[in-house]
FIKE-774422 format. One record per atom (N, C-alpha, C, O, CB): residue number from 1; atom name; x, y, z. Coordinates in steps of 0.1 Angstrom, whole numbers, padded with zeros to 4 digits. Glycine has a CB too. Layout:
BEGIN
PT,num,atomo,u,v,w
PT,NUM,CA,X,Y,Z
...
This chain:
BEGIN
PT,num,atomo,u,v,w
PT,1,N,0089,-0163,0001
PT,1,CA,0102,-0157,-0007
PT,1,C,0109,-0150,0005
PT,1,O,0102,-0145,0014
PT,1,CB,0098,-0146,-0020
PT,2,N,0122,-0148,0004
PT,2,CA,0121,-0140,0011
PT,2,C,0129,-0127,0013
PT,2,O,0134,-0124,0023
PT,2,CB,0120,-0145,0018
PT,3,N,0130,-0121,0002
PT,3,CA,0133,-0108,-0001
PT,3,C,0120,-0101,-0008
PT,3,O,0113,-0104,-0017
PT,3,CB,0145,-0109,-0010
PT,4,N,0120,-0091,-0001
PT,4,CA,0110,-0080,-0003
PT,4,C,0113,-0075,-0013
PT,4,O,0121,-0080,-0021
PT,4,CB,0109,-0070,0005
PT,5,N,0108,-0066,-0014
PT,5,CA,0105,-0054,-0027
PT,5,C,0112,-0036,-0021
PT,5,O,0111,-0031,-0010
PT,5,CB,0083,-0052,-0029
PT,6,N,0117,-0033,-0028
PT,6,CA,0129,-0025,-0019
PT,6,C,0121,-0013,-0022
PT,6,O,0116,-0013,-0033
PT,6,CB,0148,-0024,-0025
PT,7,N,0118,-0002,-0013
PT,7,CA,0106,0011,-0012
PT,7,C,0105,0016,-0036
PT,7,O,0095,0019,-0042
PT,7,CB,0118,0031,0003
PT,8,N,0116,0015,-0039
PT,8,CA,0119,0017,-0047
PT,8,C,0111,0018,-0061
PT,8,O,0107,0025,-0070
PT,8,CB,0126,0011,-0046
PT,9,N,0114,0002,-0054
PT,9,CA,0109,-0008,-0067
PT,9,C,0085,-0010,-0065
PT,9,O,0075,-0012,-0071
PT,9,CB,0122,-0032,-0062
PT,10,N,0089,-0010,-0055
PT,10,CA,0069,-0010,-0048
PT,10,C,0070,0005,-0053
PT,10,O,0059,0007,-0059
PT,10,CB,0064,-0012,-0023
PT,11,N,0075,0016,-0054
PT,11,CA,0073,0029,-0061
PT,11,C,0068,0031,-0075
PT,11,O,0060,0039,-0078
PT,11,CB,0085,0036,-0061
PT,12,N,0076,0020,-0089
PT,12,CA,0078,0017,-0097
PT,12,C,0062,0007,-0098
PT,12,O,0053,0011,-0105
PT,12,CB,0092,0012,-0098
PT,13,N,0062,-0003,-0091
PT,13,CA,0049,-0011,-0090
PT,13,C,0036,0003,-0094
PT,13,O,0029,0003,-0103
PT,13,CB,0048,-0018,-0071
PT,14,N,0038,0011,-0085
PT,14,CA,0023,0017,-0078
PT,14,C,0019,0025,-0092
PT,14,O,0009,0026,-0098
PT,14,CB,0026,0031,-0061
PT,15,N,0035,0031,-0096
PT,15,CA,0030,0034,-0108
PT,15,C,0023,0031,-0118
PT,15,O,0016,0039,-0124
PT,15,CB,0035,0035,-0111
PT,16,N,0025,0017,-0123
PT,16,CA,0018,0012,-0131
PT,16,C,0008,0005,-0130
PT,16,O,0001,-0002,-0139
PT,16,CB,0022,0008,-0135
PT,17,N,0006,0008,-0116
PT,17,CA,-0012,0001,-0108
PT,17,C,-0025,0011,-0119
PT,17,O,-0025,0023,-0122
PT,17,CB,-0014,0010,-0081
PT,18,N,-0032,0003,-0122
PT,18,CA,-0043,0012,-0126
PT,18,C,-0051,0022,-0118
PT,18,O,-0059,0018,-0110
PT,18,CB,-0052,0005,-0130
PT,19,N,-0050,0036,-0119
PT,19,CA,-0057,0047,-0113
PT,19,C,-0071,0041,-0108
PT,19,O,-0078,0033,-0114
PT,19,CB,-0059,0060,-0124
PT,20,N,-0074,0049,-0094
PT,20,CA,-0090,0046,-0086
PT,20,C,-0094,0056,-0089
PT,20,O,-0089,0065,-0096
PT,20,CB,-0092,0044,-0070
PT,21,N,-0112,0056,-0082
PT,21,CA,-0118,0066,-0081
PT,21,C,-0107,0079,-0070
PT,21,O,-0101,0078,-0059
PT,21,CB,-0133,0059,-0075
PT,22,N,-0111,0089,-0079
PT,22,CA,-0106,0108,-0075
PT,22,C,-0119,0108,-0066
PT,22,O,-0129,0101,-0070
PT,22,CB,-0107,0124,-0092
PT,23,N,-0119,0113,-0056
PT,23,CA,-0120,0119,-0044
PT,23,C,-0118,0138,-0041
PT,23,O,-0107,0145,-0042
PT,23,CB,-0110,0110,-0036
PT,24,N,-0133,0144,-0039
PT,24,CA,-0128,0161,-0034
PT,24,C,-0119,0153,-0027
PT,24,O,-0118,0141,-0023
PT,24,CB,-0141,0175,-0023
PT,25,N,-0109,0169,-0024
PT,25,CA,-0095,0170,-0013
PT,25,C,-0098,0165,-0002
PT,25,O,-0107,0157,-0003
PT,25,CB,-0090,0184,-0009
PT,26,N,-0095,0166,0004
PT,26,CA,-0104,0164,0018
PT,26,C,-0085,0164,0024
PT,26,O,-0084,0165,0036
PT,26,CB,-0119,0146,0019
PT,27,N,-0071,0162,0018
PT,27,CA,-0058,0160,0024
PT,27,C,-0048,0162,0012
PT,27,O,-0049,0171,0003
PT,27,CB,-0056,0145,0032
PT,28,N,-0038,0151,0012
PT,28,CA,-0027,0163,-0004
PT,28,C,-0032,0153,-0012
PT,28,O,-0030,0158,-0023
PT,28,CB,-0003,0166,-0006
PT,29,N,-0035,0146,-0013
PT,29,CA,-0041,0135,-0022
PT,29,C,-0053,0129,-0025
PT,29,O,-0059,0122,-0017
PT,29,CB,-0038,0127,-0020
PT,30,N,-0058,0132,-0040
PT,30,CA,-0078,0130,-0039
PT,30,C,-0071,0115,-0051
PT,30,O,-0073,0115,-0064
PT,30,CB,-0096,0151,-0052
PT,31,N,-0066,0108,-0047
PT,31,CA,-0068,0091,-0052
PT,31,C,-0057,0086,-0040
PT,31,O,-0051,0094,-0034
PT,31,CB,-0062,0087,-0074
PT,32,N,-0056,0071,-0039
PT,32,CA,-0050,0058,-0027
PT,32,C,-0039,0062,-0042
PT,32,O,-0027,0062,-0038
PT,32,CB,-0061,0036,-0022
PT,33,N,-0040,0064,-0054
PT,33,CA,-0028,0057,-0057
PT,33,C,-0022,0065,-0057
PT,33,O,-0010,0062,-0054
PT,33,CB,-0027,0050,-0067
PT,34,N,-0023,0080,-0060
PT,34,CA,-0018,0090,-0056
PT,34,C,-0011,0090,-0041
PT,34,O,0001,0088,-0039
PT,34,CB,-0028,0099,-0057
PT,35,N,-0021,0092,-0031
PT,35,CA,-0016,0089,-0016
PT,35,C,-0003,0079,-0016
PT,35,O,0008,0083,-0012
PT,35,CB,-0029,0079,-0007
PT,36,N,-0005,0067,-0021
PT,36,CA,0010,0060,-0022
PT,36,C,0024,0063,-0026
PT,36,O,0034,0063,-0019
PT,36,CB,0009,0052,-0028
PT,37,N,0021,0067,-0045
PT,37,CA,0030,0077,-0050
PT,37,C,0035,0086,-0042
PT,37,O,0046,0084,-0038
PT,37,CB,0025,0083,-0059
PT,38,N,0031,0097,-0037
PT,38,CA,0033,0105,-0029
PT,38,C,0042,0105,-0012
PT,38,O,0051,0112,-0009
PT,38,CB,0021,0107,-0028
PT,39,N,0036,0095,-0007
PT,39,CA,0038,0087,0004
PT,39,C,0057,0078,0001
PT,39,O,0066,0077,0009
PT,39,CB,0023,0076,0004
PT,40,N,0058,0073,-0009
PT,40,CA,0065,0060,-0014
PT,40,C,0078,0073,-0019
PT,40,O,0088,0075,-0013
PT,40,CB,0053,0047,-0030
PT,41,N,0076,0080,-0029
PT,41,CA,0084,0091,-0031
PT,41,C,0095,0102,-0022
PT,41,O,0106,0106,-0022
PT,41,CB,0075,0098,-0036
PT,42,N,0079,0102,-0013
PT,42,CA,0093,0109,0003
PT,42,C,0096,0106,0015
PT,42,O,0099,0113,0025
PT,42,CB,0092,0121,0009
PT,43,N,0093,0085,0013
PT,43,CA,0094,0080,0025
PT,43,C,0110,0083,0025
PT,43,O,0113,0082,0037
PT,43,CB,0088,0065,0026
PT,44,N,0118,0086,0020
PT,44,CA,0131,0084,0029
PT,44,C,0133,0097,0034
PT,44,O,0145,0098,0038
PT,44,CB,0146,0078,0021
PT,45,N,0125,0111,0036
PT,45,CA,0124,0119,0041
PT,45,C,0110,0118,0054
PT,45,O,0105,0109,0059
PT,45,CB,0125,0127,0029
PT,46,N,0107,0134,0055
PT,46,CA,0100,0136,0066
PT,46,C,0087,0135,0061
PT,46,O,0077,0128,0064
PT,46,CB,0104,0148,0075
PT,47,N,0088,0144,0053
PT,47,CA,0075,0136,0039
PT,47,C,0057,0145,0046
PT,47,O,0057,0151,0057
PT,47,CB,0073,0107,0042
PT,48,N,0050,0144,0042
PT,48,CA,0037,0148,0047
PT,48,C,0036,0143,0059
PT,48,O,0031,0148,0069
PT,48,CB,0025,0145,0039
PT,49,N,0039,0134,0059
PT,49,CA,0038,0131,0083
PT,49,C,0050,0131,0089
PT,49,O,0053,0119,0092
PT,49,CB,0032,0110,0090
PT,50,N,0057,0136,0091
PT,50,CA,0069,0145,0098
PT,50,C,0076,0124,0104
PT,50,O,0076,0118,0115
PT,50,CB,0061,0163,0116
PT,51,N,0080,0120,0095
PT,51,CA,0081,0111,0099
PT,51,C,0097,0113,0099
PT,51,O,0103,0122,0093
PT,51,CB,0074,0100,0091
PT,52,N,0106,0100,0110
PT,52,CA,0123,0098,0110
PT,52,C,0127,0099,0099
PT,52,O,0121,0098,0088
PT,52,CB,0128,0086,0114
PT,53,N,0137,0100,0101
PT,53,CA,0142,0094,0083
PT,53,C,0150,0083,0086
PT,53,O,0161,0088,0089
PT,53,CB,0152,0104,0071
PT,54,N,0149,0069,0087
PT,54,CA,0154,0059,0085
PT,54,C,0162,0050,0074
PT,54,O,0153,0048,0066
PT,54,CB,0147,0057,0088
PT,55,N,0173,0043,0070
PT,55,CA,0177,0041,0063
PT,55,C,0170,0021,0062
PT,55,O,0164,0014,0070
PT,55,CB,0192,0048,0066
PT,56,N,0174,0019,0047
PT,56,CA,0173,0006,0052
PT,56,C,0160,-0001,0049
PT,56,O,0161,-0013,0047
PT,56,CB,0175,0006,0067
PT,57,N,0148,0003,0050
PT,57,CA,0136,-0003,0054
PT,57,C,0134,-0014,0042
PT,57,O,0144,-0018,0038
PT,57,CB,0122,0010,0056
PT,58,N,0126,-0017,0037
PT,58,CA,0123,-0021,0025
PT,58,C,0098,-0020,0026
PT,58,O,0091,-0016,0035
PT,58,CB,0133,-0042,0022
PT,59,N,0097,-0026,0009
PT,59,CA,0084,-0023,0007
PT,59,C,0073,-0029,0019
PT,59,O,0065,-0023,0026
PT,59,CB,0081,-0029,-0006
PT,60,N,0076,-0040,0018
PT,60,CA,0076,-0050,0034
PT,60,C,0072,-0044,0049
PT,60,O,0062,-0047,0056
PT,60,CB,0091,-0057,0037
PT,61,N,0080,-0037,0052
PT,61,CA,0076,-0021,0064
PT,61,C,0074,-0012,0064
PT,61,O,0072,-0004,0073
PT,61,CB,0081,-0016,0072
PT,62,N,0073,-0012,0049
PT,62,CA,0064,0000,0049
PT,62,C,0048,-0005,0048
PT,62,O,0038,0002,0052
PT,62,CB,0069,0011,0037
PT,63,N,0046,-0016,0043
PT,63,CA,0030,-0023,0037
PT,63,C,0026,-0022,0057
PT,63,O,0016,-0018,0063
PT,63,CB,0031,-0046,0025
PT,64,N,0042,-0030,0063
PT,64,CA,0029,-0032,0080
PT,64,C,0031,-0025,0085
PT,64,O,0031,-0027,0097
PT,64,CB,0028,-0042,0091
PT,65,N,0036,-0011,0079
PT,65,CA,0034,0002,0091
PT,65,C,0023,0012,0089
PT,65,O,0020,0022,0096
PT,65,CB,0048,0012,0091
PT,66,N,0017,0008,0075
PT,66,CA,0008,0024,0070
PT,66,C,-0006,0021,0076
PT,66,O,-0010,0009,0075
PT,66,CB,0005,0027,0049
PT,67,N,-0015,0031,0082
PT,67,CA,-0020,0035,0088
PT,67,C,-0033,0038,0083
PT,67,O,-0043,0037,0091
PT,67,CB,-0014,0042,0092
PT,68,N,-0035,0044,0067
PT,68,CA,-0046,0043,0061
PT,68,C,-0059,0028,0056
PT,68,O,-0058,0026,0044
PT,68,CB,-0040,0050,0052
PT,69,N,-0065,0023,0060
PT,69,CA,-0074,0011,0059
PT,69,C,-0072,0015,0047
PT,69,O,-0066,0006,0041
PT,69,CB,-0090,0009,0066
PT,70,N,-0075,0027,0037
PT,70,CA,-0080,0028,0026
PT,70,C,-0065,0026,0009
PT,70,O,-0067,0025,-0003
PT,70,CB,-0089,0043,0030
PT,71,N,-0053,0028,0020
PT,71,CA,-0041,0028,0012
PT,71,C,-0037,0011,0012
PT,71,O,-0031,0005,0003
PT,71,CB,-0028,0040,0020
PT,72,N,-0041,0005,0022
PT,72,CA,-0040,-0008,0014
PT,72,C,-0054,-0015,0013
PT,72,O,-0053,-0027,0012
PT,72,CB,-0031,-0019,0022
PT,73,N,-0065,-0012,0012
PT,73,CA,-0076,-0023,0005
PT,73,C,-0071,-0015,-0013
PT,73,O,-0068,-0025,-0020
PT,73,CB,-0098,-0019,0012
PT,74,N,-0070,-0007,-0017
PT,74,CA,-0066,-0001,-0027
PT,74,C,-0054,-0007,-0037
PT,74,O,-0055,-0007,-0050
PT,74,CB,-0064,0010,-0023
PT,75,N,-0042,-0014,-0027
PT,75,CA,-0031,-0016,-0030
PT,75,C,-0031,-0035,-0036
PT,75,O,-0027,-0040,-0047
PT,75,CB,-0023,-0010,-0015
PT,76,N,-0038,-0039,-0023
PT,76,CA,-0048,-0053,-0027
PT,76,C,-0049,-0052,-0042
PT,76,O,-0041,-0057,-0050
PT,76,CB,-0065,-0053,-0019
PT,77,N,-0063,-0046,-0045
PT,77,CA,-0069,-0047,-0050
PT,77,C,-0067,-0042,-0066
PT,77,O,-0074,-0045,-0076
PT,77,CB,-0076,-0045,-0041
PT,78,N,-0058,-0034,-0064
PT,78,CA,-0050,-0030,-0078
PT,78,C,-0041,-0039,-0085
PT,78,O,-0038,-0042,-0096
PT,78,CB,-0043,-0019,-0076
PT,79,N,-0040,-0040,-0078
PT,79,CA,-0024,-0055,-0081
PT,79,C,-0028,-0070,-0084
PT,79,O,-0020,-0077,-0090
PT,79,CB,-0013,-0060,-0064
PT,80,N,-0040,-0073,-0082
PT,80,CA,-0049,-0081,-0085
PT,80,C,-0052,-0095,-0076
PT,80,O,-0057,-0105,-0080
PT,80,CB,-0045,-0083,-0097
PT,81,N,-0048,-0091,-0061
PT,81,CA,-0059,-0099,-0048
PT,81,C,-0067,-0109,-0054
PT,81,O,-0071,-0107,-0065
PT,81,CB,-0072,-0089,-0039
PT,82,N,-0069,-0120,-0049
PT,82,CA,-0077,-0130,-0048
PT,82,C,-0090,-0118,-0041
PT,82,O,-0089,-0114,-0030
PT,82,CB,-0071,-0145,-0037
PT,83,N,-0103,-0114,-0051
PT,83,CA,-0116,-0110,-0049
PT,83,C,-0118,-0107,-0042
PT,83,O,-0120,-0096,-0038
PT,83,CB,-0123,-0115,-0051
PT,84,N,-0120,-0122,-0031
PT,84,CA,-0128,-0127,-0025
PT,84,C,-0119,-0119,-0006
PT,84,O,-0124,-0116,0005
PT,84,CB,-0130,-0147,-0029
PT,85,N,-0108,-0118,-0009
PT,85,CA,-0101,-0113,0002
PT,85,C,-0097,-0094,-0004
PT,85,O,-0088,-0087,0002
PT,85,CB,-0085,-0127,0005
PT,86,N,-0102,-0089,-0013
PT,86,CA,-0104,-0074,-0019
PT,86,C,-0121,-0075,-0006
PT,86,O,-0124,-0069,0005
PT,86,CB,-0108,-0072,-0045
PT,87,N,-0126,-0082,-0013
PT,87,CA,-0141,-0077,-0007
PT,87,C,-0140,-0077,0012
PT,87,O,-0148,-0071,0018
PT,87,CB,-0156,-0090,-0014
PT,88,N,-0133,-0083,0017
PT,88,CA,-0127,-0089,0028
PT,88,C,-0123,-0075,0038
PT,88,O,-0126,-0073,0050
PT,88,CB,-0114,-0099,0023
PT,89,N,-0114,-0066,0027
PT,89,CA,-0103,-0061,0035
PT,89,C,-0114,-0045,0031
PT,89,O,-0116,-0036,0038
PT,89,CB,-0081,-0065,0028
PT,90,N,-0119,-0046,0019
PT,90,CA,-0130,-0030,0015
PT,90,C,-0139,-0033,0026
PT,90,O,-0142,-0022,0030
PT,90,CB,-0141,-0028,-0004
PT,91,N,-0146,-0043,0035
PT,91,CA,-0152,-0042,0045
PT,91,C,-0148,-0037,0060
PT,91,O,-0157,-0033,0068
PT,91,CB,-0156,-0052,0045
PT,92,N,-0135,-0038,0061
PT,92,CA,-0128,-0039,0076
PT,92,C,-0124,-0026,0074
PT,92,O,-0122,-0018,0084
PT,92,CB,-0115,-0052,0079
PT,93,N,-0120,-0020,0056
PT,93,CA,-0117,-0005,0059
PT,93,C,-0131,0004,0055
PT,93,O,-0129,0015,0052
PT,93,CB,-0103,0001,0048
PT,94,N,-0144,0000,0054
PT,94,CA,-0155,0009,0055
PT,94,C,-0159,0007,0072
PT,94,O,-0170,0011,0076
PT,94,CB,-0168,0006,0043
PT,95,N,-0151,0001,0080
PT,95,CA,-0164,-0006,0095
PT,95,C,-0158,0008,0102
PT,95,O,-0150,0015,0097
PT,95,CB,-0159,-0027,0108
PT,96,N,-0165,0012,0118
PT,96,CA,-0161,0016,0129
PT,96,C,-0145,0008,0130
PT,96,O,-0141,-0003,0127
PT,96,CB,-0173,0012,0140
PT,97,N,-0139,0019,0133
PT,97,CA,-0128,0012,0149
PT,97,C,-0119,0026,0141
PT,97,O,-0122,0032,0131
PT,97,CB,-0117,-0014,0148
PT,98,N,-0104,0028,0153
PT,98,CA,-0094,0040,0146
PT,98,C,-0089,0033,0132
PT,98,O,-0095,0023,0128
PT,98,CB,-0078,0043,0157
PT,99,N,-0079,0038,0125
PT,99,CA,-0077,0038,0110
PT,99,C,-0066,0030,0119
PT,99,O,-0058,0025,0111
PT,99,CB,-0074,0052,0098
PT,100,N,-0063,0027,0127
PT,100,CA,-0049,0014,0129
PT,100,C,-0056,0010,0136
PT,100,O,-0056,0017,0147
PT,100,CB,-0032,0016,0136
PT,101,N,-0060,0005,0136
PT,101,CA,-0074,-0008,0142
PT,101,C,-0076,-0019,0133
PT,101,O,-0076,-0031,0136
PT,101,CB,-0090,-0003,0143
PT,102,N,-0077,-0011,0114
PT,102,CA,-0088,-0013,0107
PT,102,C,-0076,-0023,0097
PT,102,O,-0077,-0035,0095
PT,102,CB,-0097,0001,0100
PT,103,N,-0065,-0011,0092
PT,103,CA,-0054,-0010,0089
PT,103,C,-0043,-0027,0091
PT,103,O,-0039,-0034,0082
PT,103,CB,-0051,0002,0096
PT,104,N,-0041,-0028,0109
PT,104,CA,-0043,-0043,0113
PT,104,C,-0047,-0055,0110
PT,104,O,-0040,-0065,0108
PT,104,CB,-0048,-0043,0120
PT,105,N,-0062,-0052,0108
PT,105,CA,-0074,-0063,0109
PT,105,C,-0072,-0063,0091
PT,105,O,-0077,-0071,0085
PT,105,CB,-0093,-0057,0117
PT,106,N,-0064,-0053,0085
PT,106,CA,-0067,-0058,0067
PT,106,C,-0051,-0066,0066
PT,106,O,-0050,-0076,0058
PT,106,CB,-0069,-0039,0053
PT,107,N,-0038,-0061,0075
PT,107,CA,-0029,-0069,0070
PT,107,C,-0028,-0083,0076
PT,107,O,-0019,-0091,0076
PT,107,CB,-0017,-0062,0071
PT,108,N,-0043,-0082,0082
PT,108,CA,-0043,-0102,0093
PT,108,C,-0053,-0113,0079
PT,108,O,-0053,-0125,0079
PT,108,CB,-0061,-0100,0120
PT,109,N,-0061,-0104,0068
PT,109,CA,-0066,-0104,0051
PT,109,C,-0057,-0111,0047
PT,109,O,-0058,-0123,0046
PT,109,CB,-0067,-0089,0041
PT,110,N,-0045,-0101,0044
PT,110,CA,-0040,-0100,0036
PT,110,C,-0026,-0094,0041
PT,110,O,-0024,-0081,0041
PT,110,CB,-0047,-0096,0028
PT,111,N,-0017,-0103,0043
PT,111,CA,0000,-0098,0046
PT,111,C,0001,-0094,0038
PT,111,O,-0009,-0093,0031
PT,111,CB,0013,-0104,0048
PT,112,N,0015,-0090,0036
PT,112,CA,0028,-0085,0027
PT,112,C,0026,-0092,0018
PT,112,O,0020,-0090,0007
PT,112,CB,0043,-0087,0032
PT,113,N,0031,-0101,0024
PT,113,CA,0035,-0115,0011
PT,113,C,0022,-0117,-0002
PT,113,O,0025,-0118,-0014
PT,113,CB,0036,-0134,0023
PT,114,N,0010,-0118,0001
PT,114,CA,-0002,-0120,-0009
PT,114,C,0001,-0105,-0018
PT,114,O,0000,-0103,-0030
PT,114,CB,-0021,-0120,0000
PT,115,N,0003,-0099,-0009
PT,115,CA,0001,-0079,-0023
PT,115,C,0018,-0082,-0029
PT,115,O,0022,-0074,-0038
PT,115,CB,0000,-0050,-0009
PT,116,N,0028,-0092,-0024
PT,116,CA,0036,-0087,-0031
PT,116,C,0032,-0100,-0046
PT,116,O,0030,-0100,-0058
PT,116,CB,0053,-0085,-0023
PT,117,N,0035,-0108,-0037
PT,117,CA,0031,-0117,-0046
PT,117,C,0017,-0111,-0059
PT,117,O,0019,-0113,-0071
PT,117,CB,0027,-0130,-0036
PT,118,N,0011,-0108,-0057
PT,118,CA,0002,-0104,-0065
PT,118,C,0010,-0091,-0078
PT,118,O,0009,-0095,-0089
PT,118,CB,-0010,-0097,-0053
PT,119,N,0014,-0082,-0077
PT,119,CA,0024,-0073,-0073
PT,119,C,0035,-0081,-0090
PT,119,O,0034,-0079,-0102
PT,119,CB,0031,-0075,-0052
PT,120,N,0042,-0089,-0084
PT,120,CA,0048,-0098,-0095
PT,120,C,0038,-0102,-0106
PT,120,O,0034,-0096,-0116
PT,120,CB,0052,-0111,-0089
PT,121,N,0034,-0118,-0099
PT,121,CA,0026,-0123,-0105
PT,121,C,0023,-0115,-0122
PT,121,O,0029,-0114,-0133
PT,121,CB,0016,-0124,-0094
PT,122,N,0007,-0109,-0115
PT,122,CA,0005,-0098,-0127
PT,122,C,0017,-0086,-0133
PT,122,O,0011,-0077,-0138
PT,122,CB,-0007,-0091,-0123
PT,123,N,0032,-0086,-0131
PT,123,CA,0037,-0077,-0140
PT,123,C,0035,-0064,-0132
PT,123,O,0044,-0055,-0134
PT,123,CB,0031,-0077,-0154
PT,124,N,0028,-0062,-0126
PT,124,CA,0036,-0051,-0123
PT,124,C,0051,-0038,-0111
PT,124,O,0054,-0027,-0108
PT,124,CB,0026,-0049,-0124
PT,125,N,0053,-0055,-0108
PT,125,CA,0067,-0050,-0098
PT,125,C,0077,-0062,-0107
PT,125,O,0072,-0062,-0119
PT,125,CB,0064,-0053,-0076
PT,126,N,0081,-0065,-0107
PT,126,CA,0097,-0067,-0106
PT,126,C,0116,-0068,-0096
PT,126,O,0123,-0058,-0094
PT,126,CB,0097,-0059,-0112
PT,127,N,0117,-0078,-0094
PT,127,CA,0132,-0074,-0086
PT,127,C,0138,-0064,-0095
PT,127,O,0134,-0061,-0106
PT,127,CB,0143,-0087,-0083
PT,128,N,0151,-0058,-0087
PT,128,CA,0163,-0049,-0098
PT,128,C,0175,-0053,-0098
PT,128,O,0182,-0048,-0089
PT,128,CB,0166,-0034,-0093
PT,129,N,0179,-0060,-0105
PT,129,CA,0192,-0068,-0098
PT,129,C,0205,-0057,-0090
PT,129,O,0214,-0063,-0084
PT,129,CB,0199,-0077,-0111
């Protein structure tokens, strides 16, 4: 598939995903679903991460620049990616190393195209005309 979901389409899809386990608040979010929603909702602003505001980015860009391994593992799991790939992603997320390295390793196992295909196939996402 050539077209990636837009950020707003991913935000809508994440809103439809099942909730993950709530955790004691160590950051501004209590679950990875809440983390995704907050991050995407404020994506075109500095947000909680003091991002540089840039237009024209899509969901593929967002996924490929996420640094939180738990965020990526949750999205894969909740969207219905194959269980064996999700298990690998969760093992990587729980392994030692920097968050950036672990997130990159998860993307090697589960690239954006697999996540997007699962979101679309399982009815969580659709392309808005």
